[in-house]
C-alpha positions in Angstrom: -30.6 1.3 -23.5 -28.3 3.1 -21.1 -25.2 4.7 -22.7 -21.8 4.1 -21.2 -20.3 6.9 -19.1 -16.8 5.9 -20.2 -15.8 4.0 -23.4 -12.3 2.8 -23.9 -11.7 1.8 -27.5 -8.7 -0.2 -28.8 -6.4 1.6 -26.4 -2.7 1.0 -27.1 0.1 2.6 -25.1 3.8 2.3 -25.6 6.8 2.8 -23.3 10.3 3.7 -24.2 13.1 1.3 -23.3 16.7 2.5 -23.8 17.8 -1.0 -25.0 14.8 -1.7 -27.3 13.1 1.6 -28.1 9.3 1.8 -28.0 7.4 -1.2 -27.0 3.7 -1.9 -26.3 2.7 -2.1 -22.6 -1.1 -1.9 -23.3 -2.4 -3.9 -26.2 -5.7 -3.0 -28.0 -7.8 -2.7 -24.8 -11.5 -2.0 -25.0 -14.2 -1.9 -22.3 -17.1 0.3 -21.1 -18.0 1.7 -17.7 -21.8 2.4 -17.3 -23.4 4.8 -14.8 -23.3 3.5 -11.3 -21.0 0.6 -12.2 -17.6 -0.4 -10.7 -15.3 -2.0 -13.1 -12.2 -3.7 -11.4 -8.9 -4.1 -13.1 -6.9 -6.9 -11.6 -3.7 -8.7 -12.4 0.0 -8.8 -11.8 2.2 -5.9 -11.1 3.3 -4.3 -14.3 0.3 -5.6 -16.2 -1.0 -2.2 -17.2 -3.8 -1.7 -14.6 -2.8 1.8 -13.4 -1.7 2.9 -16.9 -5.1 2.1 -18.2 -6.9 3.7 -15.3 -4.9 6.9 -15.7 -6.2 7.3 -19.3 -9.6 8.0 -17.8 -8.1 11.2 -16.5 -6.6 12.0 -19.9 -3.2 11.3 -18.6 -0.3 9.2 -20.0 2.7 8.7 -17.9 6.1 10.3 -18.7 8.2 7.9 -20.8 5.0 6.6 -22.4 2.9 7.6 -25.4 -0.5 6.9 -26.9 -0.1 4.7 -29.9 -3.8 4.2 -30.7 -7.3 4.2 -29.5 -9.8 6.6 -27.8 -11.1 7.2 -24.3 -14.7 8.7 -24.6 -16.3 10.4 -21.6 -20.0 11.1 -22.3 -19.1 10.7 -26.0 -16.1 13.1 -26.0 -12.5 11.8 -26.5 -10.7 13.2 -23.5 -7.3 12.3 -24.9 -7.8 15.2 -27.3 -8.7 17.7 -24.6 -6.6 20.8 -24.2 -4.7 21.3 -20.9 -7.2 24.0 -19.8 -10.1 21.6 -20.6 -8.4 18.8 -18.7 -7.9 21.1 -15.6 -11.6 21.8 -15.5 -12.5 18.1 -16.2 -10.3 16.6 -13.5 -11.8 16.9 -10.0 -15.3 18.0 -11.1 -16.0 15.1 -13.5 -13.4 12.5 -12.7 -11.2 12.1 -9.7 -8.2 9.9 -8.8 -7.1 8.2 -5.6 -3.4 7.3 -5.9 -1.8 4.1 -4.7 0.7 6.1 -2.6 -1.1 8.9 -0.7 2.1 9.9 1.0 3.7 10.8 -2.3 0.6 12.5 -3.7 -0.3 14.8 -0.7 1.4 18.1 -0.4 3.5 18.1 2.9 3.4 21.9 3.2 -0.4 22.3 3.2 -2.7 21.1 6.0 -5.1 18.3 5.4 -8.2 20.4 5.7 -7.0 23.0 3.2 -6.0 20.3 0.7 -9.5 18.8 0.7 -11.4 22.1 0.6 -9.2 23.7 -2.0 -10.7 21.8 -4.9 -14.3 22.5 -3.8 -13.6 26.3 -3.8 -11.5 26.2 -7.0 -14.3 24.6 -9.0 -16.8 27.1 -7.6 -19.0 24.5 -5.9 -19.2 26.1 -2.5 -18.0 29.0 -0.4 -14.9 28.6 1.8 -17.1 28.2 4.9 -19.3 25.6 3.3 -16.2 23.8 1.9 -14.8 23.6 5.4 -18.0 22.0 6.7 -18.0 19.6 3.8 -14.4 18.6 4.5 -15.2 17.8 8.1 -18.2 15.7 7.0 -16.0 13.7 4.6 -13.3 13.1 7.3 -16.0 11.9 9.7 -17.6 9.7 7.0 -14.2 8.0 6.4 -13.8 7.2 10.1 -10.9 9.5 10.7 -10.3 10.5 14.3 -11.2 13.9 15.6 -11.8 15.6 12.2 -11.5 19.2 13.4 -8.0 18.5 14.8 -7.0 16.2 12.0 -7.9 18.9 9.4 -5.2 21.2 11.0 -2.5 18.6 10.7 0.0 18.1 7.9 0.1 14.8 6.1 3.3 13.6 7.6 1.7 13.9 11.1 -0.7 11.1 10.2 -0.3 7.4 9.5 -0.2 5.9 6.0 -3.7 4.5 6.4 -5.0 7.9 7.5 -3.3 9.6 4.5 -5.0 7.1 2.2 -8.4 8.0 3.6 -7.6 11.7 3.3 -7.0 11.2 -0.4 -10.3 9.3 -0.7 -12.0 12.3 1.0 -10.3 14.7 -1.5 -11.5 12.6 -4.5 -15.1 12.6 -3.3 -15.2 16.3 -2.4 -16.4 17.7 -5.7 -18.9 14.9 -6.4 -17.3 13.5 -9.6 -19.1 11.2 -12.0 -16.2 8.8 -12.3 -13.6 7.8 -9.7 -10.3 6.1 -10.6 -9.4 4.2 -7.5 -5.8 2.9 -7.6 -5.5 0.4 -4.7 -7.4 2.8 -2.3 -7.5 0.4 0.6 -4.0 -1.1 0.3 -2.7 0.9 3.3 -5.6 0.3 5.5 -6.1 -2.1 8.4 -9.0 -4.6 8.0 -11.4 -2.8 10.3 -10.9 0.6 8.6 -10.9 -1.1 5.2 -14.5 -2.2 5.8 -15.6 1.3 6.7 -13.8 2.9 3.7 -15.2 0.4 1.3 -18.7 1.0 2.6 -18.1 4.8 2.4 -17.0 4.5 -1.3 -20.0 2.3 -2.1 -22.3 4.8 -0.4 -20.7 7.7 -2.2 -21.0 6.1 -5.6 -24.6 5.5 -4.9 -25.3 9.0 -3.5 -23.7 10.7 -6.5 -24.8 8.1 -9.1 -21.1 7.9 -9.9 -19.0 5.1 -11.5 -15.6 3.8 -10.7 -12.5 2.1 -12.1 -11.1 0.1 -9.3 -7.5 -1.0 -9.7 -6.5 -3.7 -7.3 -4.8 -7.1 -6.8 -6.9 -7.9 -3.7 -9.6 -10.3 -4.9 -11.4 -10.3 -1.6 -11.8 -6.5 -1.7 -12.8 -6.5 -5.3 -15.5 -9.1 -4.6 -17.2 -6.6 -2.2 -17.3 -3.6 -4.5 -16.9 -4.5 -8.2 -19.8 -5.0 -10.7 -17.5 -6.4 -13.3 -13.9 -7.6 -13.4 -11.3 -7.3 -16.2 -8.3 -9.5 -15.7 -5.1 -8.1 -17.2 -1.8 -9.8 -18.0 1.1 -8.2 -19.9 -1.2 -5.3 -21.0 -3.9 -7.5 -22.4 -7.4 -8.4 -21.1 -7.3 -12.2 -20.7 -10.7 -12.5 -19.1 -13.7 -10.2 -18.4 -17.1 -10.8 -16.9 -19.4 -10.3 -13.9 -17.7 -10.4 -10.6 -19.4 -13.7 -9.5 -18.5 -15.5 -12.7 -14.9 -14.4 -12.8 -14.2 -15.2 -9.2 -16.3 -18.4 -8.9 -16.0 -19.8 -12.4 -12.8 -18.4 -13.9 -12.1 -19.6 -17.4 -8.5 -18.4 -18.0 -5.6 -20.2 -16.3 -4.1 -17.0 -15.1 -7.3 -15.9 -13.4 -7.3 -19.4 -11.7 -3.7 -18.8 -10.6 -4.6 -15.4 -9.1 -7.5 -17.0 -7.2 -5.4 -19.9 -6.0 -2.7 -17.5 -4.6 -5.2 -15.7 -2.3 -4.3 -16.5 1.3 -7.1 -17.3 3.7 -7.2 -17.1 7.4 -6.5 -20.6 8.7 -8.3 -22.4 11.4 -6.1 -22.8 14.5 -5.6 -26.5 13.7 -4.3 -25.6 10.2 -1.7 -23.1 11.4 1.9 -24.0 10.4 3.7 -26.0 13.1 5.2 -23.7 15.7 8.9 -23.2 15.0 11.4 -23.3 17.8 13.3 -20.0 18.0 16.3 -19.9 20.3 15.7 -17.3 23.0 19.4 -16.3 23.4 20.4 -12.6 23.1 17.8 -10.6 21.1 18.8 -9.1 17.8 16.8 -6.0 18.6 15.1 -4.9 21.8 12.8 -2.0 22.4 12.5 -0.8 26.0 9.7 1.5 27.2 9.7 3.6 24.1 7.5 6.7 24.0 7.3 8.9 20.8 5.3 11.5 19.2 4.9 12.9 15.7 7.5 15.4 14.8 6.2 19.0 14.5 7.1 20.1 11.0 6.9 23.8 11.7 8.4 25.8 14.5 6.1 28.7 13.6 2.9 26.8 14.3 1.5 27.4 17.7 -0.5 25.0 19.9 -0.1 22.4 22.5 2.6 19.8 22.3 1.4 16.8 20.2 0.3 13.8 22.1 2.3 10.6 22.2 1.9 8.1 19.4 3.8 5.3 21.3 3.1 4.8 25.0 5.8 2.7 26.7 6.3 0.0 24.0 8.6 -2.8 24.9 9.4 -6.0 22.8 12.3 -8.2 21.7 13.1 -9.8 18.4 15.3 -12.9 18.3 17.6 -14.2 15.6 15.7 -16.1 12.9 12.3 -15.0 14.4 9.4 -13.3 12.5 7.7 -10.9 14.9 4.5 -9.6 13.3 3.1 -6.2 14.4 -0.5 -5.7 13.6 -3.2 -3.1 14.5 -5.4 -0.4 13.1 -4.3 2.6 11.1 -2.7 5.1 13.4 -1.9 2.6 16.2 1.8 3.4 16.0 3.1 0.5 13.9 5.1 2.5 11.4 6.3 5.0 14.0 7.7 2.0 16.0 9.5 0.8 12.8 11.0 4.2 12.3 12.2 4.4 15.9 13.9 1.0 15.6 15.5 2.1 12.3 16.7 5.4 13.8 14.6 7.5 11.5 12.3 8.9 14.3 13.6 9.9 17.8 12.0 8.4 20.8 10.9 10.9 23.5 11.7 8.2 26.2 13.1 4.7 26.3 15.8 3.1 24.2 16.6 0.7 21.4 19.2 -2.0 21.8 21.1 -3.9 19.1 22.5 -7.2 20.3 22.2 -6.0 23.9 23.9 -2.6 23.3 21.9 0.7 23.4 22.2 2.6 20.1 21.6 6.2 19.2 18.0 7.2 18.4 19.4 8.7 15.2 20.6 6.5 12.3 23.3 9.1 11.4 25.0 8.4 14.8 24.8 4.7 14.6 27.8 2.5 13.7 28.2 1.1 10.2 27.7 -2.4 11.5 24.4 -1.5 13.1 23.2 0.3 10.0 24.1 -2.8 7.9 22.4 -5.2 10.2 19.1 -3.4 10.5 17.4 -2.6 7.2 13.9 -1.3 6.5 11.6 -1.7 3.5 9.0 1.1 3.5 5.4 0.9 2.5 5.8 3.5 -0.2 8.6 2.8 -2.7 7.9 6.1 -4.4 9.4 7.9 -1.5 12.1 5.3 -0.7 13.7 5.2 -4.1 15.7 8.2 -5.6 13.9 9.1 -8.9 17.2 10.1 -10.4 19.0 6.9 -9.7 18.8 3.7 -11.8 17.9 0.4 -10.2 21.5 -0.6 -10.4 22.6 2.5 -8.6 20.0 2.1 -5.9 20.9 -1.5 -5.1 24.6 -1.0 -5.8 25.0 1.7 -3.2 24.8 -0.6 -0.1 27.0 -3.1 -2.0 29.7 -0.5 -2.3 29.2 1.1 1.1 29.1 -2.0 3.2 31.3 -4.4 1.1 33.5 -2.2 -1.1 32.5 -4.2 -4.2 33.9 -3.2 -7.6 31.6 -1.9 -10.3 31.6 -5.3 -12.2 31.0 -7.3 -9.0 28.2 -4.9 -8.0 26.5 -5.4 -11.4 26.6 -9.1 -11.1 25.2 -9.0 -7.5 22.5 -6.5 -8.5 21.3 -8.8 -11.2 21.3 -11.8 -8.8 19.2 -9.8 -6.3 16.7 -8.7 -9.0 16.2 -12.3 -10.0 15.7 -13.2 -6.3 12.7 -10.8 -6.1 11.3 -11.7 -9.5 12.6 -8.8 -11.6 14.3 -9.3 -15.0 18.1 -8.4 -14.8 17.7 -5.9 -17.6 15.6 -3.7 -15.2 19.0 -2.7 -13.7 19.2 0.3 -16.1 15.6 1.5 -15.5 14.6 4.5 -13.4 11.7 4.2 -10.8 9.3 6.2 -13.0 9.6 3.5 -15.7 8.3 0.8 -13.4 5.0 -0.1 -11.8 4.4 0.4 -8.1 4.8 -3.4 -7.4 8.0 -3.5 -9.4 9.4 -0.5 -7.5 8.6 -2.3 -4.2 10.5 -5.4 -5.3 13.5 -3.2 -6.1 13.3 -1.7 -2.6 13.3 -5.2 -1.2 16.3 -6.2 -3.2 18.1 -3.1 -1.9 17.5 -4.1 1.7 18.7 -7.7 0.9 21.9 -6.2 -0.6 23.2 -5.3 2.9 22.8 -8.9 4.1 21.1 -7.7 7.3 20.4 -9.7 10.4 17.0 -7.9 10.9 14.7 -6.6 8.2 11.8 -4.3 9.2 9.0 -4.8 6.7 6.5 -1.9 6.9 3.5 -3.1 4.9 5.9 -3.9 2.1 3.7 -6.5 0.4 0.7 -4.2 0.1 1.6 -3.0 -3.4 2.2 -6.5 -4.8 -0.2 -8.8 -6.5 -1.1 -12.1 -4.8 1.3 -14.3 -6.9 4.3 -12.0 -6.5 3.5 -11.5 -2.8 3.5 -15.3 -2.2 6.9 -15.5 -4.0 8.3 -12.8 -1.7 7.0 -14.6 1.4 8.6 -17.8 0.3 11.9 -15.8 -0.2 11.6 -14.4 3.3 11.2 -17.9 4.7 14.2 -19.1 2.8 16.4 -16.3 4.1 15.2 -16.9 7.6 15.9 -20.6 7.5 19.3 -20.3 5.6 20.8 -17.1 7.2 18.9 -16.7 10.4 17.5 -13.4 9.3 14.9 -11.9 11.7 11.9 -9.9 10.6 9.7 -7.3 12.1 6.7 -7.8 9.9 4.3 -4.9 10.0 1.1 -5.8 8.2 -2.6 -5.7 8.1 -2.7 -8.9 6.1 -3.5 -11.3 8.9 -3.6 -14.3 6.5 0.0 -13.7 5.6 0.9 -13.1 9.2 -0.6 -16.4 10.1 1.5 -18.1 7.5 4.9 -16.5 8.3 5.0 -15.2 11.9 6.3 -16.9 15.0 4.8 -14.3 17.4 2.4 -11.4 17.0 2.4 -8.0 18.8 -1.1 -6.4 18.5 -1.0 -2.6 18.8 -3.9 -0.3 19.6 -3.7 3.4 20.3 0.1 3.3 20.6 0.2 0.4 23.1 0.9 -3.3 22.8 -2.3 -4.9 24.0 -1.2 -8.5 23.2 2.1 -10.2 22.5 1.8 -13.9 22.1 2.7 -16.9 19.9 0.9 -17.2 16.6 -1.2 -20.2 17.9 -2.5 -18.2 20.8 -3.4 -15.1 18.8 -5.4 -17.1 16.2 -6.7 -19.5 18.8 -9.3 -19.0 21.6 -6.9 -17.2 23.9 -6.8 -13.7 22.5 -7.5 -10.1 23.4 -10.9 -8.7 22.5 -9.4 -6.3 20.0 -7.4 -9.0 18.3 -10.6 -11.0 17.9 -12.2 -7.9 16.2 -9.3 -7.6 13.8 -9.6 -11.3 12.8 -13.4 -11.0 12.3 -12.8 -8.1 10.0 -10.5 -9.9 7.5 -12.4 -9.8 4.2 -13.7 -13.0 2.6 -13.8 -13.6 -1.1 -17.6 -13.9 -1.4 -20.3 -11.4 -2.5 -22.2 -9.7 0.3 -19.5 -10.3 2.9 -19.0 -6.6 3.6 -22.6 -5.9 4.4 -22.9 -9.0 6.6 -19.7 -8.1 8.4 -20.8 -4.5 9.1 -24.0 -5.8 10.5 -22.2 -8.2 12.8 -23.2 -11.3 11.0 -19.8 -12.2 9.5 -17.6 -14.5 11.7 -20.5 -15.6 13.9 
């Protein structure tokens, strides 16, 4: 009988809470990972998925401690390894793809050097061979122009491209086990298919196994051999992928499945809302922009434009979705509107008045009225500030609230986004990725803005919490007339919430139409390709989609 590659035995992990002391966050968890197997950990944000996955690297997060159990890799307990042994173990035997590549990649080292460094350090190849291997991996992961991309710095690429770079880095040394923490969260649907296929092929090529942490059941159904459903640090259901997804036995698994949004047929789309076309809340006029060059010492031609003459309007109470492939310019457009990235040409107007391209030069009223929620809460939240301080700052700056009033409002906002009020005294490192994202959403809501830019802000949330946040967005839109620029690759959610959709490709808006037209027969060829690429929660969909069968 085949022996497990990884054996997790009665794993128990505790986290320290200032108000209560040590408490269990992972409770007596046991499971195996066999060679060539992909075991998915799914469940709510804060359920312990990433905490468990990290123990396969011999790592326990700061503020947590091992309270019991073992993690055996080829029969050896890695939780007892020395730091030197762990350094050799990580990369060569086990590798990690973080949920937030932008926070994990080194901004001062080029992409090519970051990938090839591990290959050379582990003595697997010469520098020249490592360079060739790096370019092969970048090409395999469908990244554009690998030789040029390898010379870029991470901040000169999109979030989706950064995630694929991290995936390439994890595969570079041919590890036996991959810990994949939401590896396709930041990717558009077309790229997601290619990356999933690449991961599956790499696991087969290297006879490797994987722990796949995710809240996306459609993605899990394409890659996982078995599924473990986690809630509050406990395994509530485990089984083969088909059985768990098609015949769930636990009520929580059934709730997760029921929360999955599906692409509607055009006749099932929500009834088109009437949005008053008065003065736009925000307008973008013929904006051109490029990536900032992070070093004045680096020679070479001026970088090409990322945005090519983009124009659009957003009206009060409207949800304008912006969709498109990774690197199409969606996030750059968001940063230009928010004043965080200067346009090379064109202008941004707020209520009909042109505003500075820099947020530092905009009026207090403009700053208050246009808020942004970033894709990566790790970079958006100050690690040295508590939740109360992070959310309280806009309350003090824009409204001059007293400390006691700020505290009451902070707790109200936390409850609005599904976070317990006692989290107000936590630091970001003490929370899960999904919990941090909900804090970032609460901070944006604190300013009571007229426009909220949502840059893939639901990607870190499990399906149940994401559905709650979408309902909250709708409520604020209907009650307060809040407008949203909703940047997303989740077309099912776009279909549920958007009034109009701007489809971007290669830095241009190739289609701008009402939701019914975009999901109906009248749509651009590229839009149709995006819709055909939305994953379905059925086994074998990935292979059929890549072969051109899906959607026909």
